[in-house]
Each structure stands twice: as structure tokens, then as C-alpha cells.
C-alpha positions, 0 to 999 in steps of 0.5 A: 094237270101237273106234268109229274117232271114239275112236282118236287114235293108231295105229301100223301095223306101224311100223319105224324104221331109222337109217342105216347099218343100226341098228335103233330100232323093229321092227314097232310096232302099237297104239292109243290112244283119245280121252283116255286116259293112257298110260305108255311105258315101257323101259330106255334105248335101248328106243326111247320117245323115237324113238317119240315123235318119230315121232309128231310128225314129228321122224322118219319111219318106215322102214315102216309107218303112224302116224295122229294124230287122222285124219292119216297122219303120214308122208304129210303135206307140210311145209307141213302139219306145223304143223297137224299140231304144233297137235294135240301138245304136247311135254314134253322132259326138259330142258326146251328152255326160253329161260333168258333170257327171262321165263315170259310170253315162253317160254309165249306164244311159239307164240301170237305165232308164230301171230299173236296179238295181245299182250293175247290172249297175256298173257290166255290165258298167265296162264289157263294159269300159273293152271292149272299152279300158276304164278300171278304168275310170267309175268314172272319170268325162266326162269333164276331158277326151280326145276327143278320150276317150270321143268318146270311152265312147260315143260308150260304152253307145251306146252298153251297151244294147247289140243292133243289130245295131250300127248307127255311125255318123261322129264317127271320125270327131274330131279325130286326125289320131291315135285316129281315127285309135283306134276307127275304131278297136274298131268298127271292134271289135264290128262288129266281136261280131255280132253287124251290123255297119252303118258308116256315113262319108265323110272321104274316107280314112276310106274306101278307102282300105276296103273290107267292102260295101259302099253306096254313097249318093249324092243329096239325092240319092243312086249312084251305 
């Protein structure tokens, strides 16, 4: 039996229906324990991205409950959303970086919004860039970086607030084999430091020989 304190994510009979009547997820139930590295897979359109959006409240469920680190996600107010999202870092497939800004500006943006001072931001950003293999790149414009480097910036931005959970939506989809290997190794390192990771991918090679748990989605349903 799982100890409640070890639970960090729980879906309880969650469904999501988009207007007018398009089912994206149907009766989804699962738990993820603190410190796990879980792969979420399935064909395109299976509901992977919708599931991740539900976790950080970019979408709300049509039915069921979603618990994240002791918070029932769909019941919180808009004013409480920033507190939820500080627990969750998100890495997008298309990076969503500000291309005309420096690496430091991209990674430190959320700290700036939270009211951190310039010296505090620079110190924290340099620490995290060192951790993701981008030491000395803080003043480089993002547009000048390779795809693999931009993905590392995206990961650094996602973990700068030291979130409990990192959601990665097809984080290697635009990368070659070597860059893919580097990103997975980086995520493994973050997981070893205690971050719970949920990685959505349709690329079976990422988890084919892994000891990690794999959740399969097909047509909006969780398969055994």
C-alpha cells in the first residue's frame, strides 16, 4: 500500500470532453509517486498533451479529480494557480523561448516576475545553466543557439524554480539522435536529484529498454 505522503500525482476517473462533443480522455485513473520518472506514450491524438495540460491547469477536467502534491487541481481559484504552477515545470516540444532575448533573460524571467533581485537571478541562472551544460552561455541570444542548446534552455527555465514535478511534452521530437541522448541523460540527472518527471513521447526507443514505468494511452483511454 502506498504511503499518502509519497503520492505526488493522482488521477481519479478523469475525463475530458472538448466542445461540441469530442472526447479526449475517458475515465483515466493512475498514481505517480514522489521521485518517479514515468513515460507517457501513445499514438498522435491519444490524449498525451491534454493529460499534461490538465496537470498544470491549462485545461480543466470534464469529470473526475486530479491531485498534485496534495492540491485538488480543478477546485483551486485563479488566484491560487501561481502557487500550483511553482510546483510544476513544463518543457514544450517547440521550446516557447523568446528568440530575441538572451539565455539569462529567458531562464530568469519567472524569477523576475516573482520579485527576485538582479544579482539573485544571475546567481541562480548561472547555477542552473552549469547543471544543464550551458555554462558561460547566459549572455548569448537564444536565436544563435542550436536546437539541442535551446531545449536545454527550455529545461533550465522549467526547473529554475526548483519544482517538485517536471512535465516534458515530446522534448526530443525536434532533435537528432545525439541531442536526444543528451536531453534524456539530463532529465535522468534531474530525476536523481529528486524531481518527479513525466515525459510524454511517441518515440518507443526512449523507453524500450528502460526500467521506468510506462503509461500507455490509446483513443483517450489508459491501457494496461
